[in-house]
TORRO-815630 format. One record per residue: residue number from 1; residue in three letters; x, y, z of N, C-alpha, C in turn. Coordinates in steps of 0.1 Angstrom, whole numbers, plus 5000, padded with zeros to 4 digits. Example, Ala and Ser with C-alpha at 12.3 -4.5 7.8 and 13.67 -1.06 7.14 Angstrom:
BEGIN
NODE    k    r  n_xx  n_yy  n_zz  ca_xx  ca_yy  ca_zz  c_xx  c_yy  c_zz
NODE    1  ala  5132  4943  5078   5123   4955   5078  5132  4967  5078
NODE    2  ser  5128  4978  5071   5137   4989   5071  5129  5000  5079
% end
This chain:
BEGIN
NODE    k    r  n_xx  n_yy  n_zz  ca_xx  ca_yy  ca_zz  c_xx  c_yy  c_zz
NODE    1  met  3084  5950  5786   3092   5944   5797  3095  5955  5807
NODE    2  ala  3090  5953  5820   3093   5962   5831  3103  5956  5840
NODE    3  val  3113  5965  5844   3123   5961   5854  3121  5970  5866
NODE    4  asp  3120  5964  5878   3119   5972   5890  3133  5976  5895
NODE    5  ala  3137  5989  5894   3150   5993   5899  3148  6001  5912
NODE    6  thr  3137  6000  5919   3135   6008   5931  3143  6003  5943
NODE    7  ala  3149  5990  5942   3157   5985   5953  3171  5989  5952
NODE    8  val  3175  5996  5942   3189   6000   5940  3194  6010  5950
NODE    9  pro  3204  6007  5958   3209   6016   5968  3216  6028  5963
NODE   10  ala  3218  6038  5971   3224   6050   5966  3239  6048  5963
NODE   11  asp  3245  6038  5969   3260   6036   5966  3262  6027  5954
NODE   12  arg  3251  6022  5948   3251   6014   5936  3258  6001  5938
NODE   13  gly  3260  5997  5950   3266   5984   5953  3255  5972  5951
NODE   14  gly  3260  5960  5951   3251   5948   5951  3241  5949  5939
NODE   15  val  3228  5949  5943   3218   5949   5933  3219  5961  5923
NODE   16  gly  3225  5972  5928   3227   5984   5920  3236  5981  5908
NODE   17  arg  3247  5975  5911   3257   5971   5900  3250  5962  5890
NODE   18  tyr  3243  5952  5895   3236   5943   5886  3226  5950  5877
NODE   19  val  3217  5958  5883   3207   5965   5875  3213  5975  5865
NODE   20  asp  3223  5982  5870   3229   5992   5861  3236  5987  5850
NODE   21  glu  3242  5975  5851   3249   5968   5840  3239  5961  5831
NODE   22  leu  3228  5955  5837   3219   5947   5829  3210  5955  5820
NODE   23  leu  3206  5967  5825   3196   5975   5817  3202  5979  5803
NODE   24  pro  3214  5985  5803   3219   5989   5789  3221  5976  5781
NODE   25  ala  3225  5965  5787   3227   5953   5779  3214  5948  5773
NODE   26  leu  3203  5949  5781   3190   5945   5776  3186  5954  5764
NODE   27  ala  3188  5967  5766   3185   5977   5756  3193  5974  5743
NODE   28  ala  3205  5970  5744   3214   5967   5733  3209  5955  5726
NODE   29  glu  3202  5946  5733   3196   5934   5727  3182  5937  5721
NODE   30  gly  3178  5949  5721   3165   5953   5715  3153  5952  5724
NODE   31  ala  3155  5950  5737   3144   5950   5746  3136  5963  5747
NODE   32  asp  3123  5963  5747   3115   5974   5749  3112  5976  5764
NODE   33  leu  3120  5985  5770   3121   5986   5785  3112  5996  5791
NODE   34  val  3105  5992  5802   3099   6001   5812  3108  6000  5825
NODE   35  val  3113  6011  5829   3122   6010   5841  3115  6018  5852
NODE   36  val  3112  6011  5863   3105   6017   5875  3116  6020  5885
NODE   37  cys  3118  6032  5889   3129   6036   5898  3125  6046  5908
NODE   38  gln  3134  6049  5917   3132   6060   5927  3132  6073  5919
NODE   39  ala  3125  6083  5924   3124   6096   5917  3138  6102  5916
NODE   40  his  3147  6100  5926   3160   6106   5925  3169  6099  5915
NODE   41  asp  3165  6087  5910   3173   6080   5900  3168  6082  5885
NODE   42  leu  3158  6091  5883   3153   6093   5870  3163  6098  5860
NODE   43  ala  3171  6108  5864   3181   6113   5855  3192  6103  5853
NODE   44  his  3195  6095  5863   3206   6085   5861  3201  6075  5850
NODE   45  tyr  3189  6070  5851   3185   6060   5841  3181  6066  5828
NODE   46  ala  3178  6079  5827   3176   6085   5815  3189  6086  5807
NODE   47  gln  3200  6087  5814   3213   6087   5807  3218  6073  5804
NODE   48  leu  3215  6064  5813   3220   6050   5812  3213  6042  5801
NODE   49  val  3199  6044  5800   3192   6037   5790  3183  6047  5782
NODE   50  pro  3189  6055  5774   3181   6065   5766  3170  6058  5758
NODE   51  gly  3158  6063  5758   3147   6058   5751  3138  6048  5759
NODE   52  ala  3143  6044  5771   3135   6036   5780  3123  6044  5785
NODE   53  asp  3112  6037  5788   3100   6044   5794  3103  6044  5809
NODE   54  leu  3106  6055  5815   3109   6056   5829  3097  6060  5837
NODE   55  arg  3095  6053  5848   3084   6055   5857  3089  6056  5871
NODE   56  ala  3085  6067  5879   3090   6069   5892  3081  6063  5903
NODE   57  ala  3086  6056  5913   3078   6053   5924  3075  6065  5933
NODE   58  pro  3065  6064  5941   3063   6076   5950  3075  6080  5958
NODE   59  ala  3077  6092  5961   3088   6097   5969  3090  6090  5982
NODE   60  ala  3079  6086  5989   3080   6080   6001  3086  6066  6000
NODE   61  ala  3086  6060  5988   3092   6047   5986  3107  6047  5987
NODE   62  ala  3113  6058  5989   3128   6058   5992  3131  6052  6005
NODE   63  arg  3121  6051  6014   3123   6043   6027  3119  6029  6024
NODE   64  ile  3127  6020  6029   3126   6006   6026  3112  6000  6030
NODE   65  pro  3107  6003  6042   3094   5997   6045  3083  6002  6036
NODE   66  val  3083  6015  6032   3073   6020   6023  3075  6014  6009
NODE   67  arg  3087  6012  6005   3090   6006   5992  3084  5992  5991
NODE   68  leu  3086  5984  6002   3082   5970   6002  3066  5970  6002
NODE   69  ala  3060  5979  6009   3045   5980   6009  3040  5984  5995
NODE   70  trp  3047  5994  5989   3043   5999   5976  3045  5988  5965
NODE   71  glu  3055  5980  5967   3057   5969   5958  3045  5960  5957
NODE   72  gln  3038  5958  5968   3027   5949   5968  3014  5956  5962
NODE   73  val  3013  5969  5963   3000   5975   5959  3002  5984  5947
NODE   74  gly  3014  5989  5944   3015   5998   5933  3024  5994  5921
NODE   75  leu  3034  5986  5924   3044   5983   5914  3038  5976  5901
NODE   76  ala  3031  5965  5904   3025   5957   5893  3015  5966  5885
NODE   77  arg  3007  5974  5893   2997   5982   5886  3004  5992  5877
NODE   78  leu  3015  5998  5881   3022   6007   5873  3028  6000  5860
NODE   79  ala  3033  5988  5862   3039   5980   5851  3028  5977  5841
NODE   80  arg  3016  5973  5846   3005   5969   5837  3000  5982  5829
NODE   81  arg  2999  5993  5836   2995   6005   5829  3005  6010  5818
NODE   82  ala  3018  6006  5821   3028   6010   5811  3028  6000  5799
NODE   83  gly  3020  5990  5800   3019   5980   5789  3029  5969  5789
NODE   84  ala  3035  5967  5801   3045   5956   5802  3039  5942  5801
NODE   85  asp  3045  5933  5795   3040   5919   5795  3046  5910  5805
NODE   86  val  3058  5915  5810   3065   5907   5821  3071  5917  5830
NODE   87  leu  3071  5914  5843   3077   5923   5853  3089  5915  5859
NODE   88  his  3101  5921  5859   3113   5916   5865  3116  5922  5878
NODE   89  cys  3116  5915  5889   3119   5919   5902  3133  5914  5905
NODE   90  pro  3143  5923  5906   3157   5918   5906  3163  5915  5919
NODE   91  his  3155  5915  5930   3161   5914   5943  3152  5906  5953
NODE   92  tyr  3149  5894  5950   3143   5884   5959  3128  5886  5960
NODE   93  thr  3123  5899  5963   3109   5901   5965  3101  5903  5953
NODE   94  met  3087  5903  5954   3078   5904   5942  3064  5907  5947
NODE   95  pro  3056  5913  5939   3042   5914   5943  3035  5901  5944
NODE   96  leu  3027  5899  5954   3021   5886   5956  3009  5883  5946
NODE   97  val  3003  5894  5942   2991   5893   5933  2995  5903  5921
NODE   98  pro  3003  5899  5912   3009   5908   5903  3000  5911  5891
NODE   99  gly  2992  5902  5886   2983   5904   5875  2991  5903  5861
NODE  100  leu  3004  5900  5862   3012   5897   5850  3023  5888  5854
NODE  101  pro  3030  5881  5844   3040   5872   5848  3052  5880  5854
NODE  102  val  3058  5873  5864   3069   5879   5872  3081  5870  5871
NODE  103  val  3093  5876  5869   3106   5869   5870  3113  5875  5881
NODE  104  thr  3119  5867  5890   3126   5872   5902  3140  5867  5902
NODE  105  thr  3149  5876  5905   3163   5872   5907  3166  5868  5921
NODE  106  leu  3172  5856  5923   3177   5852   5937  3192  5851  5936
NODE  107  his  3198  5860  5943   3213   5862   5941  3222  5851  5948
NODE  108  asp  3217  5846  5959   3225   5835   5965  3217  5827  5975
NODE  109  ala  3223  5816  5979   3216   5807   5988  3222  5807  6002
NODE  110  thr  3230  5817  6005   3238   5816   6018  3229  5819  6030
NODE  111  phe  3217  5825  6028   3207   5827   6039  3203  5813  6044
NODE  112  phe  3204  5803  6036   3201   5789   6040  3214  5781  6044
NODE  113  thr  3224  5782  6035   3236   5774   6037  3246  5779  6047
NODE  114  his  3246  5793  6049   3256   5799   6059  3248  5809  6067
NODE  115  pro  3238  5805  6075   3230   5815   6082  3237  5823  6092
NODE  116  glu  3249  5818  6097   3256   5825   6107  3263  5838  6102
NODE  117  val  3264  5840  6089   3270   5852   6084  3261  5863  6081
NODE  118  his  3248  5861  6084   3238   5871   6082  3231  5875  6095
NODE  119  leu  3227  5888  6096   3219   5892   6108  3206  5884  6108
NODE  120  pro  3201  5880  6120   3189   5872   6121  3177  5877  6113
NODE  121  val  3175  5891  6114   3163   5896   6108  3165  5895  6092
NODE  122  lys  3177  5898  6087   3179   5897   6073  3178  5882  6068
NODE  123  arg  3183  5873  6077   3182   5859   6073  3168  5854  6072
NODE  124  arg  3159  5858  6082   3145   5854   6081  3138  5860  6069
NODE  125  phe  3141  5873  6067   3134   5880   6056  3137  5874  6042
NODE  126  phe  3150  5871  6040   3154   5866   6026  3151  5852  6025
NODE  127  arg  3151  5844  6035   3147   5830   6034  3132  5830  6030
NODE  128  thr  3124  5838  6037   3110   5838   6035  3107  5842  6020
NODE  129  trp  3113  5853  6016   3110   5858   6002  3116  5848  5991
NODE  130  thr  3127  5842  5994   3132   5832   5985  3122  5821  5982
NODE  131  arg  3116  5816  5993   3107   5805   5992  3094  5810  5985
NODE  132  ile  3090  5822  5988   3078   5828   5981  3080  5830  5966
NODE  133  ser  3091  5835  5963   3094   5838   5949  3096  5824  5941
NODE  134  leu  3102  5815  5947   3103   5801   5941  3090  5795  5938
NODE  135  ala  3080  5798  5947   3067   5792   5946  3058  5801  5936
NODE  136  arg  3059  5814  5936   3050   5822   5929  3054  5829  5916
NODE  137  ala  3067  5831  5915   3072   5837   5902  3071  5827  5891
NODE  138  arg  3069  5832  5879   3068   5823   5867  3082  5817  5865
NODE  139  arg  3092  5825  5866   3106   5820   5865  3114  5827  5875
NODE  140  cys  3125  5820  5880   3135   5827   5888  3148  5826  5881
NODE  141  leu  3157  5836  5884   3170   5837   5878  3180  5836  5889
NODE  142  thr  3191  5829  5887   3203   5829   5896  3215  5832  5888
NODE  143  pro  3226  5838  5895   3238   5841   5887  3247  5830  5885
NODE  144  ser  3244  5818  5891   3253   5807   5889  3246  5794  5890
NODE  145  ala  3251  5783  5884   3245   5770   5886  3246  5765  5900
NODE  146  ala  3257  5769  5907   3259   5765   5921  3248  5771  5930
NODE  147  thr  3244  5783  5927   3233   5789   5935  3220  5782  5932
NODE  148  arg  3217  5779  5919   3205   5772   5915  3205  5758  5922
NODE  149  asn  3216  5751  5922   3216   5738   5928  3214  5738  5943
NODE  150  glu  3220  5748  5949   3218   5749   5964  3203  5752  5967
NODE  151  leu  3197  5761  5959   3183   5764   5961  3174  5752  5959
NODE  152  val  3178  5743  5950   3171   5730   5948  3172  5722  5961
NODE  153  arg  3185  5722  5966   3188   5713   5977  3182  5718  5990
NODE  154  val  3183  5731  5993   3179   5736   6006  3165  5743  6007
NODE  155  ala  3160  5747  5995   3147   5754   5995  3136  5748  5986
NODE  156  gly  3139  5736  5981   3129   5729   5973  3126  5735  5960
NODE  157  ala  3135  5743  5954   3133   5749   5941  3131  5738  5930
NODE  158  asp  3122  5742  5921   3120   5733   5909  3131  5737  5899
NODE  159  pro  3141  5729  5896   3151   5733   5887  3147  5737  5873
NODE  160  ala  3135  5731  5869   3130   5735   5856  3125  5749  5855
NODE  161  arg  3123  5756  5866   3118   5769   5866  3128  5779  5871
NODE  162  val  3141  5775  5872   3151   5784   5877  3162  5784  5865
NODE  163  asp  3164  5796  5860   3174   5798   5849  3187  5805  5855
NODE  164  val  3198  5801  5849   3211   5806   5853  3215  5816  5843
NODE  165  ala  3219  5828  5848   3224   5839   5839  3237  5844  5846
NODE  166  his  3249  5839  5842   3261   5844   5847  3262  5859  5845
NODE  167  leu  3267  5866  5855   3269   5881   5854  3281  5883  5845
NODE  168  gly  3283  5896  5841   3294   5899   5832  3303  5909  5838
NODE  169  val  3313  5913  5830   3322   5923   5834  3323  5933  5822
NODE  170  asp  3324  5946  5826   3324   5957   5816  3339  5960  5813
NODE  171  pro  3344  5956  5801   3358   5958   5797  3362  5973  5797
NODE  172  glu  3353  5982  5795   3357   5996   5795  3360  6001  5809
NODE  173  arg  3354  5995  5819   3356   5999   5833  3366  5990  5839
NODE  174  phe  3366  5977  5836   3375   5967   5842  3385  5962  5832
NODE  175  his  3397  5967  5832   3407   5963   5822  3421  5965  5828
NODE  176  val  3431  5959  5821   3444   5961   5826  3447  5976  5827
NODE  177  pro  3450  5982  5838   3451   5996   5840  3464  6002  5834
NODE  178  thr  3463  6014  5830   3475   6022   5826  3483  6026  5838
NODE  179  asp  3495  6030  5836   3503   6035   5847  3496  6047  5854
NODE  180  glu  3489  6055  5846   3482   6067   5852  3471  6062  5861
NODE  181  glu  3464  6052  5857   3453   6047   5865  3458  6040  5878
NODE  182  arg  3469  6033  5877   3475   6028   5889  3479  6039  5898
NODE  183  ala  3485  6049  5893   3490   6061   5901  3479  6068  5908
NODE  184  ala  3467  6069  5900   3456   6076   5906  3450  6068  5918
NODE  185  ala  3450  6055  5917   3445   6047   5928  3454  6048  5940
NODE  186  arg  3467  6047  5937   3477   6048   5948  3476  6062  5955
NODE  187  ala  3474  6072  5947   3473   6086   5953  3461  6087  5962
NODE  188  his  3450  6081  5957   3437   6082   5965  3439  6074  5978
NODE  189  leu  3446  6063  5978   3448   6055   5990  3460  6059  5998
NODE  190  gly  3468  6068  5993   3480   6072   6001  3490  6061  6002
NODE  191  ile  3492  6053  5991   3502   6041   5992  3513  6044  5982
NODE  192  asp  3525  6041  5986   3536   6042   5977  3542  6029  5972
NODE  193  gly  3541  6019  5980   3547   6006   5977  3537  5995  5973
NODE  194  pro  3541  5983  5973   3532   5972   5969  3521  5970  5979
NODE  195  tyr  3510  5964  5975   3499   5961   5984  3491  5949  5979
NODE  196  val  3484  5943  5989   3474   5932   5986  3460  5938  5987
NODE  197  ala  3451  5935  5978   3438   5942   5978  3427  5932  5980
NODE  198  phe  3416  5937  5986   3403   5931   5987  3393  5941  5983
NODE  199  leu  3383  5937  5976   3372   5946   5972  3358  5939  5975
NODE  200  gly  3350  5946  5983   3337   5940   5986  3332  5946  5999
NODE  201  thr  3320  5943  6003   3314   5947   6016  3322  5940  6027
NODE  202  leu  3325  5948  6038   3332   5943   6049  3321  5936  6058
NODE  203  glu  3318  5924  6055   3307   5917   6062  3312  5903  6066
NODE  204  pro  3305  5896  6075   3311   5883   6080  3314  5873  6070
NODE  205  arg  3305  5872  6059   3308   5861   6050  3320  5863  6041
NODE  206  lys  3326  5875  6041   3338   5878   6034  3351  5873  6041
NODE  207  asn  3349  5869  6054   3360   5862   6061  3372  5871  6063
NODE  208  leu  3370  5884  6065   3381   5893   6065  3390  5892  6078
NODE  209  pro  3384  5890  6090   3392   5888   6102  3403  5877  6100
NODE  210  ala  3399  5866  6093   3409   5856   6090  3420  5861  6081
NODE  211  leu  3416  5869  6071   3426   5874   6062  3436  5884  6069
NODE  212  ile  3430  5892  6078   3439   5902   6085  3449  5894  6094
NODE  213  arg  3444  5884  6101   3453   5877   6110  3463  5869  6102
NODE  214  ala  3459  5863  6091   3469   5856   6082  3479  5865  6077
NODE  215  trp  3475  5877  6072   3485   5887   6066  3494  5892  6077
NODE  216  ser  3489  5893  6089   3497   5898   6101  3508  5890  6104
NODE  217  thr  3507  5877  6101   3518   5867   6105  3530  5868  6095
NODE  218  leu  3528  5875  6083   3539   5874   6073  3549  5885  6076
NODE  219  pro  3561  5882  6076   3572   5892   6078  3573  5900  6065
NODE  220  asp  3576  5913  6066   3577   5922   6055  3566  5921  6045
NODE  221  ala  3554  5920  6050   3542   5919   6042  3539  5933  6035
NODE  222  pro  3534  5932  6022   3529   5945   6016  3517  5950  6024
NODE  223  asp  3514  5963  6022   3502   5968   6028  3490  5960  6024
NODE  224  leu  3480  5960  6032   3467   5953   6030  3456  5963  6029
NODE  225  val  3449  5964  6018   3438   5973   6015  3425  5966  6014
NODE  226  leu  3416  5969  6024   3402   5963   6023  3393  5974  6019
NODE  227  ala  3390  5974  6006   3381   5985   6001  3367  5980  6000
NODE  228  gly  3358  5989  6004   3343   5985   6004  3336  5991  6016
NODE  229  gly  3323  5991  6015   3315   5996   6025  3315  5987  6038
NODE  230  arg  3313  5994  6049   3313   5986   6062  3300  5979  6064
NODE  231  gly  3301  5966  6066   3289   5958   6070  3288  5958  6085
NODE  232  trp  3283  5947  6091   3281   5946   6105  3291  5937  6112
NODE  233  asp  3302  5935  6106   3313   5926   6111  3322  5933  6121
NODE  234  glu  3319  5932  6134   3327   5939   6144  3340  5932  6146
NODE  235  asp  3341  5919  6141   3354   5912   6142  3365  5919  6134
NODE  236  val  3361  5926  6123   3371   5933   6115  3378  5943  6123
NODE  237  asp  3371  5951  6131   3378   5961   6139  3387  5954  6150
NODE  238  arg  3382  5943  6156   3390   5937   6166  3403  5931  6160
NODE  239  ala  3402  5925  6148   3414   5920   6141  3423  5932  6137
NODE  240  ala  3417  5943  6133   3425   5954   6129  3433  5960  6140
NODE  241  ala  3427  5960  6152   3433   5965   6164  3445  5957  6168
NODE  242  gln  3447  5945  6163   3458   5936   6167  3469  5935  6157
NODE  243  val  3468  5943  6146   3478   5943   6136  3491  5947  6142
NODE  244  pro  3502  5940  6140   3514   5943   6146  3521  5955  6140
NODE  245  ala  3530  5961  6147   3538   5973   6142  3546  5968  6130
NODE  246  gly  3546  5977  6120   3554   5974   6108  3544  5969  6097
NODE  247  his  3532  5966  6100   3522   5962   6090  3512  5973  6088
NODE  248  arg  3509  5976  6076   3499   5988   6073  3487  5983  6067
NODE  249  leu  3476  5984  6075   3462   5981   6070  3454  5993  6067
NODE  250  his  3448  5993  6055   3440   6005   6050  3426  6001  6049
NODE  251  leu  3417  6009  6054   3402   6007   6053  3396  6019  6046
NODE  252  pro  3397  6021  6033   3393   6034   6027  3379  6035  6024
NODE  253  gly  3370  6025  6027   3356   6026   6024  3354  6024  6009
NODE  254  tyr  3343  6029  6004   3340   6027   5990  3350  6035  5981
NODE  255  leu  3354  6029  5970   3362   6035   5960  3354  6039  5948
NODE  256  pro  3356  6051  5943   3349   6055   5930  3351  6044  5919
NODE  257  leu  3341  6042  5911   3342   6032   5901  3354  6035  5892
NODE  258  glu  3357  6047  5889   3368   6050   5880  3381  6047  5885
NODE  259  leu  3382  6044  5898   3395   6040   5904  3397  6025  5905
NODE  260  leu  3386  6017  5902   3387   6003   5905  3397  5995  5896
NODE  261  ala  3398  5999  5884   3408   5992   5875  3422  5994  5880
NODE  262  gly  3425  6006  5883   3438   6009   5889  3441  6003  5902
NODE  263  phe  3431  6002  5910   3432   5996   5924  3434  5981  5922
NODE  264  leu  3426  5974  5915   3427   5960   5914  3439  5956  5905
NODE  265  gly  3440  5962  5894   3451   5958   5885  3465  5963  5890
NODE  266  gly  3465  5972  5900   3478   5976   5905  3483  5968  5917
NODE  267  ala  3474  5959  5922   3478   5951   5934  3488  5940  5930
NODE  268  glu  3496  5936  5940   3504   5924   5939  3495  5912  5938
NODE  269  leu  3484  5912  5945   3475   5901   5946  3462  5906  5951
NODE  270  val  3451  5901  5945   3438   5903   5951  3433  5891  5958
NODE  271  val  3429  5893  5971   3425   5881   5979  3410  5883  5982
NODE  272  tyr  3403  5872  5980   3389   5872   5983  3385  5859  5990
NODE  273  pro  3387  5859  6004   3386   5847   6011  3372  5843  6016
NODE  274  ser  3362  5845  6007   3348   5844   6011  3344  5830  6016
NODE  275  leu  3334  5830  6025   3328   5818   6030  3317  5813  6022
NODE  276  gly  3312  5821  6012   3301   5817   6004  3296  5828  5995
NODE  277  glu  3295  5826  5982   3291   5836   5972  3280  5830  5962
NODE  278  gly  3271  5838  5959   3262   5834   5948  3268  5836  5934
NODE  279  phe  3278  5844  5933   3286   5846   5921  3300  5850  5924
NODE  280  gly  3303  5861  5930   3316   5865   5933  3321  5875  5923
NODE  281  leu  3314  5886  5921   3317   5895   5910  3331  5902  5912
NODE  282  pro  3335  5905  5924   3349   5911   5925  3360  5902  5920
NODE  283  val  3358  5889  5921   3368   5879   5916  3369  5881  5901
NODE  284  leu  3358  5881  5894   3358   5883   5879  3363  5897  5875
NODE  285  glu  3360  5907  5883   3365   5920   5879  3380  5921  5881
NODE  286  ala  3385  5915  5892   3400   5915   5894  3407  5908  5883
NODE  287  met  3401  5896  5879   3407   5889   5867  3407  5897  5855
NODE  288  ala  3397  5905  5852   3396   5913   5840  3406  5924  5841
NODE  289  cys  3410  5928  5853   3420   5939   5854  3435  5934  5854
NODE  290  gly  3436  5921  5852   3450   5915   5851  3456  5913  5865
NODE  291  ala  3448  5911  5875   3453   5909   5888  3453  5894  5891
NODE  292  pro  3464  5888  5897   3463   5874   5902  3454  5874  5914
NODE  293  val  3446  5863  5915   3436   5863   5925  3438  5850  5933
NODE  294  leu  3436  5852  5947   3436   5841   5956  3422  5841  5963
NODE  295  thr  3415  5830  5962   3401   5829   5967  3398  5815  5972
NODE  296  thr  3386  5812  5975   3382   5800   5981  3374  5791  5972
NODE  297  arg  3373  5778  5975   3365   5769   5966  3351  5767  5971
NODE  298  val  3344  5777  5976   3331   5775   5981  3320  5780  5972
NODE  299  leu  3309  5773  5971   3298   5777   5963  3301  5781  5949
NODE  300  ala  3298  5793  5945   3299   5796   5930  3313  5800  5926
NODE  301  ile  3322  5803  5935   3335   5809   5931  3343  5800  5921
NODE  302  pro  3344  5787  5923   3351   5779   5913  3344  5779  5899
NODE  303  glu  3331  5781  5899   3324   5782   5886  3328  5795  5878
NODE  304  ile  3332  5805  5886   3337   5817   5879  3352  5817  5877
NODE  305  gly  3360  5813  5887   3374   5814   5886  3381  5803  5878
NODE  306  gly  3374  5791  5878   3380   5779   5871  3394  5777  5876
NODE  307  gln  3403  5774  5866   3417   5772   5869  3425  5785  5868
NODE  308  ala  3419  5796  5866   3426   5809   5864  3428  5816  5876
NODE  309  val  3425  5811  5888   3427   5817   5901  3434  5807  5910
NODE  310  ala  3440  5811  5921   3446   5803   5931  3436  5801  5942
NODE  311  tyr  3436  5789  5949   3426   5787   5959  3433  5784  5973
NODE  312  thr  3425  5788  5983   3430   5785   5997  3418  5780  6005
NODE  313  gly  3421  5774  6016   3410   5771   6026  3406  5784  6032
NODE  314  thr  3395  5783  6041   3390   5795   6047  3396  5799  6060
NODE  315  asp  3404  5790  6066   3411   5792   6079  3423  5801  6077
NODE  316  glu  3427  5808  6087   3438   5818   6086  3452  5811  6083
NODE  317  glu  3453  5798  6088   3466   5792   6085  3468  5789  6070
NODE  318  ser  3457  5784  6064   3457   5782   6050  3459  5794  6042
NODE  319  ile  3452  5805  6046   3453   5818   6039  3467  5823  6040
NODE  320  ala  3473  5822  6052   3487   5827   6054  3497  5819  6045
NODE  321  ala  3495  5806  6044   3504   5798   6036  3503  5801  6021
NODE  322  glu  3491  5802  6016   3490   5805   6002  3493  5819  5999
NODE  323  leu  3490  5828  6008   3494   5842   6005  3509  5844  6005
NODE  324  ala  3516  5837  6014   3531   5838   6014  3537  5832  6002
NODE  325  ala  3531  5820  5998   3537   5814   5986  3535  5822  5973
NODE  326  leu  3523  5828  5972   3521   5836   5960  3529  5849  5960
NODE  327  leu  3531  5855  5971   3538   5868   5972  3553  5865  5969
NODE  328  ala  3558  5853  5972   3572   5849   5969  3574  5844  5955
NODE  329  asp  3563  5843  5947   3564   5837   5934  3559  5846  5923
NODE  330  pro  3566  5856  5918   3561   5865   5908  3558  5858  5895
NODE  331  ala  3565  5847  5891   3561   5840   5879  3547  5834  5880
NODE  332  arg  3544  5828  5891   3531   5822   5893  3520  5833  5893
NODE  333  arg  3523  5845  5898   3513   5856   5898  3511  5860  5884
NODE  334  ala  3522  5861  5876   3520   5865   5862  3512  5855  5854
NODE  335  glu  3514  5842  5857   3507   5832   5850  3492  5833  5853
NODE  336  leu  3489  5835  5866   3475   5837   5870  3469  5849  5864
NODE  337  ala  3476  5860  5863   3471   5872   5857  3467  5870  5843
NODE  338  ala  3476  5863  5835   3473   5861   5821  3461  5852  5820
NODE  339  ala  3460  5841  5828   3449   5832   5827  3436  5838  5831
NODE  340  gly  3437  5847  5841   3425   5854   5845  3419  5863  5835
NODE  341  arg  3428  5870  5828   3423   5879   5817  3415  5871  5806
NODE  342  thr  3421  5860  5803   3415   5852   5792  3402  5846  5797
NODE  343  arg  3401  5842  5809   3388   5836   5814  3377  5847  5816
NODE  344  ala  3381  5858  5821   3372   5869   5823  3365  5874  5810
NODE  345  ala  3373  5873  5799   3367   5877   5786  3355  5869  5782
NODE  346  gly  3353  5857  5788   3341   5849   5785  3329  5853  5792
NODE  347  phe  3329  5863  5801   3318   5867   5809  3314  5881  5805
NODE  348  asp  3303  5883  5798   3299   5897   5793  3284  5899  5796
NODE  349  trp  3281  5912  5797   3267   5915   5801  3257  5913  5790
NODE  350  arg  3262  5913  5777   3252   5910   5766  3248  5896  5767
NODE  351  ser  3257  5886  5770   3253   5872   5772  3243  5871  5784
NODE  352  cys  3246  5878  5795   3237   5878   5806  3224  5883  5802
NODE  353  ala  3223  5894  5794   3210   5899   5790  3202  5890  5782
NODE  354  arg  3209  5882  5773   3203   5873   5765  3196  5861  5773
NODE  355  glu  3203  5857  5784   3197   5847   5793  3185  5853  5800
NODE  356  his  3185  5865  5803   3174   5872   5809  3162  5872  5799
NODE  357  leu  3165  5876  5787   3154   5877   5777  3148  5863  5775
NODE  358  arg  3156  5852  5775   3150   5839   5774  3141  5836  5786
NODE  359  ala  3145  5840  5798   3136   5838   5810  3123  5846  5809
NODE  360  tyr  3124  5858  5804   3112   5866   5802  3103  5860  5792
NODE  361  ala  3108  5855  5781   3100   5849   5771  3093  5836  5777
NODE  362  ala  3101  5828  5784   3095   5816   5790  3084  5820  5800
NODE  363  ala  3086  5830  5808   3076   5835   5818  3063  5839  5811
NODE  364  ala  3065  5847  5800   3053   5852   5792  3045  5840  5786
NODE  365  ala  3052  5830  5782   3046   5819   5775  3040  5808  5784
NODE  366  ala  3044  5809  5797   3040   5798   5806  3025  5799  5808
% end
């Protein structure tokens, strides 16, 4: 079984988190792994999945155009030479003439359902590759039934060839934090008092300008911390520039993984006002850390949050009203925190890995 990890970004976000959590879980389930990665990631994967057969892509493949070209001419050849019976391509694209069964992960359908929240070039690229993978891969994987259903609706996917594998949460990393972990997160952020938290890429589909404007209308509001890498959403800066005096907005960028439990679990409330998600991993991680969560009822998020989170509309008036109500109701926040911990315990990476192994077996047998 070969897994292509060459698309993993240096910051380990997005597909990086998925691959880095999936591989050890696959190994724990007894999978015989060949991991194809960037040369600079060899040591990382040697530590992450000891005993896996590690193969490095050419150094030039660190550049995205070269990697995509090498994927077509070199990836499958390398997997076949390593003796793999199935190749898993975990980020939309795949070799067109692979010579062995391919399973491809399609993370969300928002390139079709919410095209306005993606750059035009990215939208065209991922729409094209989603359709190609749906047509040519032996099996496709999605992280939620909502994403699978949307792909059936908008991209003509055959539901019999699309498998759902819910993502998981690592309880060693995402847990109710200790006082020391909360203090470490606060020290890193330079915050003394209460705060409202967001975790994720600062991009248009996260709907952060609406959150900033909603929070700005609340008197005596706690600090607002938007943690994550900067996307292409210029409206975030415009909304930030209009924050009134007396309100404190923090944009700390990426937070180290070891600070995330303290950051999420130390918040009065975690708000995730997304316009569309294939899964919504930060919602699950916040729940696991014992944080009450306010989010939206769009696409996959209710499949993950169920009744253990509070919901709002996507407009700033709705966000402001729900945010104010929850901040004024500590008993409701405590109830959500307890429910979230219980629900999050049902999502684990071993279960995710088992769904992947079933898809690999079906691809090999097809």
